[in-house]
N, C-alpha and C positions, 0 to 999 in steps of 0.2 A: 685727514680731517673728516669727521662725520658731520656733514652739514645739516643733517636731520636732527641731531642731538644738541648741537651747540646752541647756547642761549645768548651768546654775544656779551658775556660779562667782562671780557678783556683781561681776565686774570692771567691767562697764558701770555698775552702780549706784554704786560708789564713784568712778567717773570722771565722773559727771554732776554738774555744779555747781548743777543746778536741783532736785535731789532728786525727779526725775521718774520714776525706776524703782524698782520694788518687787519682792520675791519672797515669795510665799505658799508656805511649805513644807508646809502642810497646810490643809485646808479648815476655815474657822471658821464654825460654824453660828450663826445669829443669836441663837437662844435657848439655845445651848449643846448642843442635841441635834438630831439629824437630823429634818427635816420633809420631807414629800412634795414640797412646792412647791420647796424649795431643791434637793433632789436632782434634780428634773427639769430645773432650770436650771444645774446644776453643770457645770463644764468641767474634768475631771481633767487634760486635756492642758496646762492653764495652771498647774498646781501644781508647785512646785519649779523653775520657770523664771522668767526676768525678764519683767516686765510693765510696760507704759507705755501712755499714750494714743497711739493710732495715727491719730487724726482719722478713725476709722471708715473706714480705707482701703479696706475691702471695698465699702463703699457708694460711695465715690468712683470706684473701678474699675467698679462697676456702672453708674454714671452715663455713663461713656464708651461702654459697649456699648449702653445704652438711649438714647443721644443726649439725655441730660438734663443740667441744670446744677445741681451740688450747692450753688450759692450761693442758688438760689431754689426748687428743687424739694425738698420736704420728704422725699420717699421716699428720696432719695440724699444728703441733707444729714447731716453728723455729728450724732449723737444729742443732744449737749449743745446745739447751736445750734437744732436742730429742736424741742426740748422746752422751751426757755427761755421762760417765760410772759411775761416783760417784754421779749423781743427784745434782751437785753443782750449776747448772744454772736453775733458775725457770722463767717461762714466765707467765704473767697474766695481769689482769686489776686492777690497783690501785683504780680506781673509784668504783669498786665493793668491799665493805667492807668484804664480806665473801670469797673472792678469796684467793687462797693459798698464793700469794705474799703479799696481805694485811695482812694476819695472820702472816706471817714471819716477816715483818717489824714492826708489832705491838708488837710482843712478844720479839724481840731481837734488840739490838742497831745496827744502820746502819750508813754508811757514803756515801756521794756522792762526786764525783770529782769536784773540783773547785766551791764549793758552794758559795765562796766569790764573784763570778761573777754575781750572781743573775739570772742565766738562768734556774733555777728550773729543773735540769736534772732528768729524770725518771728511770735511772739505779741506783739501790741502792745495796750497798755491805754490807753483814753481816761480820763484822770484828772481832767478838768476840764470843767464845763459852765457856762453863763452863770449859773445859780442856785447851783451848787455849785463854787466856784473851787478850784483846786489851789494848792499852794505848793511852793517849793523846800525841799529838805531843809536843815536848818541844823545847827550844831555840836551842839546838844542831842540831835538824833536819832542822831548818830554817836558820842557820847561813850562812854567805857568802861562807865559805869554801865548805860546802856540796852543796850549790846552784850553785857553780862554777865548780863542778866536772862533766865532760861530761859522766862519767860512771854511774852517779846516774840516775836510771831509771825515777825519777820524774822530772829531769831537761829537759827542752825543747830543741830540736835540731834546728839547723839553717834551715829555710825553703828553699826549692829548687824549689818551684812552679813558682815563678817569678824570672827569671834569667836576664842576661844582656839585653835581647831583651825587656823584660817588662820595665826594668830600663830606656831604651832609650826614652820611652814615657814621663817620667818625665824630663829627661835631655833635649831632643829636643823639646818636646811639651811645657814644662814649659818655656824654653828659647824663643821659638817662640811666645807663647801667651804673655809673658812678653814684648817682643819686640813690638808686635802689640798694647798692651795697652799703652806702653810708647810713641809710635808714635802718637797714638790717643790723649793722653793728651797733648803732645807737639804741636800738630796741633790745638787743641781747644784753648790753651793759646797763639797761634800765634808765636810759636818758630820755626816751620818748614813749608815748603810750602806744598800745596796739592800734588804736584808731588812727593816730597820726602816721604810724608806720604804713598802714594800708593806704592812706591817702597819698603818701609819697610814692608808694609802689604803683598806684594807678597813674600818677603823673609820669613816672619813669616809663611805664609801659607805653603810654601815648608817644613819648619822645622816641623810644626805641622803634616803635612801629613807623613813625614818621621818617626816621633815618632809613629804614629798610624800604619804605615806599619810594624815596628818592633814588635808591639803588635800582629798584624795579623800573623806574622811568628811564634809567640809563641803559638798560639791557637792549641789545639789538633785536632779540626775539622775546618780547615780554611774556607772551602767552605760553612759552615753554619754561617759565621760571620754576615750575614744579620739578623739573629735572635736576635742579640744584640740590635736591634732597637725597640723591642717590650715591653721594661720595663721602660719607662720614669717615671712612677709613683713611682718606688721604687729604681731604679738602677742609681747610679751616673755615671757608665760607659756609659749607654744609653744617659744620659743627656750630657755627654762629646761629644759623637758622634753628637748629634743634634747641640750643640754649634759649633763644628768644621764645620758642614755642613752649618750653617747660615753664619759663617765667610767666608768660601771659596766661597760660592755663591755670597756674597756681593762683594768680591774682584774681582771675575771673571766678574761679571756684570759691575763693574766699568771699567774694562779693555776693555770691548767691546763697551761701549757707547761713543759717541763723546763728549757730554757735561757732565762734572762732576756733580754728584748729592751728595750734602753734606750729606744728610741723610744716604747714603750708607756707608760713612766713619764712621759715628757715630754708625751705626748698626754693622759694622765689629768690631769696638773697643769694643762695649758692648758684642758681642759674644765671643771675645777673653778673656775678663774678666770672663765671665761665664765658659769658657773652663778651665781657671786657677783655678777657685773655684772648679770645678768638680774634677780636679786632686787632690786638697787638700783633698776633702772629700772621694775620692776613697781610698787613703792610710789610712786615719783615720778610715774608716769603716772596715778595716781588724783587727777585734778584737782579732784574734788569735795570733797577733804579738804585744807584749807589747810596743816595741820601736816605733811602728807606731800609736798606738791608744791613745797616750798621748795628753793632751789638746793643747800643743804648736805646734804640728806637722802641723795642717792646716795653722796656721799663718806662720810657717817657709816656707811652700811650696809657699804660696801666696806672701809674702814679698820677698823671694829669687827670685821668678820668675820676680817680678818687678825690683829688683836689677840687675839681669842678663839682663833683657830687656834694662835697661838704659846702662849697660855695652856694650851690643852689638850695641846699637844705637851709642854710642861714637866711638866704633871700626869702624863701617861702614862709619860714616860721616867723622871721622878723617882721614881715609885712602881713602876718595873720592870714595868709592864703590857706595854710594848713592849720586846722584847729587842733587843740589839745584838750582831752577830757578831764584834765586835772590830776590824773594819776601820776604822771611823770612830767617833768619839765626839763627842757634843755638848759643846761648850766652854761651861761655865757662865758665864764672863765675857762671851762673845759673846751668849749667850742673854739675859743680864741687860741688855746694851746694846740689843738688839732690843726687849726688853720696855719699857725706859724710853723709847726713841724712839717706839714706837707709842703708848704711854700719853700722852706729851706731845702727839703729833699728834691723838689722840682728844680730849684735853682742849681743845685749841685749836678743833677743829671743833665740839665741844659748846658751848663758851662763845660761839662765833660764832653758832651756831644759837639759843642762848638770848637773846643780847643784840643781835645784828646785825640786818641787814635782814630776816632771816627772821621776826623778831618782829612786824614790821608786817604780814606776810602772814597770820599766824595770828590767829584771833579771841581775845578776852580770856579766854574760858573755857579754851581750849587753852593759852594762856600761863600760866595758873595751874597747870595740870598740869605743864608743863615746869619752872616755877619750883620746884614742890614736889619734883620728881624730882632736881633738880640737885645739892644737897648730898650726899644719900646716894650718888648715882652717883659724884661726884667723890671722895668719901672712900673708899668701899668698892671701887669699880671702877677707880680710877685712882691715888690717892695711896698707898693701902695696898700695892697690887702694886709700885709704884715703890720704896717703902721696903724691901720684902722683896727685890726684885731687887737693889737697891744693897747690902743686907746680904749677899746671896749673892755679889755681885761682890767684896766686900772680905773675905769670910770664907774663911779658909784650910781649915777643916775641912769635913765633909760638908755640902753645901748642899741636899740632896734635899728636906728638909722645908720649907725656905724657898721653894724654887722651886715645889714642889707646892702650897703654900698660896697663893702669888702667882697661879699658874695658875687655881686654883679661884675666887679672887676676881675675876679678869678675866672668867671665864665667867659668874659670878653678876651682875656689873655689866652685861655685854652683854645677858643675858636680862632684867634689870630694866628697862633703858631701852627695849628693843624692845617688851616687854609694855606699858609705859606709853604709848609712842607710838602703838601700834596699837589698844590697847583703851581707853585713857583720854583721850588728847589728840586723838582722831579725831573732832572736831566737824565737821559738814558746813559747807559754805560759807555757807549762809543766803541771804538776799536783800538786795541792795543796790539802793536806789531813789534816783535823783538828784532826783526830784520826788515829791510825795506827794498823795494825795487828802485832802480835808478835809471833815469833816461840817459841815452847816449852811452859812451864808453869812458872808462876812467873816472876820475873824481872832479875834473874841470869841465866836463861837457854839460853839466846841468847843476842847478842849485842843490845843495845837500839837504835842504829843509823841505818838509812837506807842508805846504801852505794852503 
């Protein structure tokens, strides 16, 4: 860990399926108040940044310069292995076939945590000895009852790295980018004027900035936020920032120039679409949270953003918040058709997320949250807007109130499911073991279940 570079965004923490990374945002005194001993051993540079076991890499590096072996020389051995009173922890090089650790795993059966993820972890556990035999995991260990027990040490806890402040980026940023894309498409097909498009883009920019501001509030080291700009080759967060920058610059330049430049409207719309795509990939990249890494989540984020964008467009235009210069008008029947189409697509995606293959990826505790969210979401966020849109479609009189209400419900539904997914259904992966240690000897010395 480079404590001088980390900004404390916690992206690595939610991406780790082993729950190996933590962030201490403030120092926790053992007795609740500062003591001289704790203050002398305090490391302020490690507060507000990600932390994990590094295998005491500074000692291992020192071993090279001193020509020592960290496998046998206690001065340069990782602290856990050097201090273990029963010699239960061994450190060494698996690439060396004659090392102690290579001999141990060659002569005895071993297990690794979460081998099913394919991450090839290099921490191996000896789970069986001649006097304490191990056993294979059976159906009882993996049934829903035990996987739903929060006291089960193998069950993942709900993540607390990304709180409501991080969630606001998906709620406000997704809504804003969806609005910008919707306005761009409407402008391209001749449904709204250039003036109205620019007004919608300005509102979208404010919402996207607000979402990023809440993320900034969540950072452990806020004044290092500029460092997030240096990883566009690997980080979807960095790409999101660049997309936001291109969008905002395009909108601001359009505001300042006297003659509209059509290319800037297209550039802003394209950048907003990229921003929405980045949001979808950020959440999907958090491999430590099963409810986020399922295949349908990126599609849900993108389609929901567009759905919410159309809803906000309806709300703003129907309430005359956004003016129209008379060149183009939004056709209520076409808007109703778009509303119904996106609502149906969102419903299909959500039902697939709830009942499809994604369900097997999520832990039972997360499935309960998803199940509890489904009916309120389908009724308020999908069916009600569809009925209102259809009513506006066939209603000959003023449809502003119907469309405005439908737009509001779409936004409420999108906010509801995003908050539920990020704050409530975000249980960590937990630990999967194909074989288990067993206390005592034989099969009758101890319960066969891990509770």
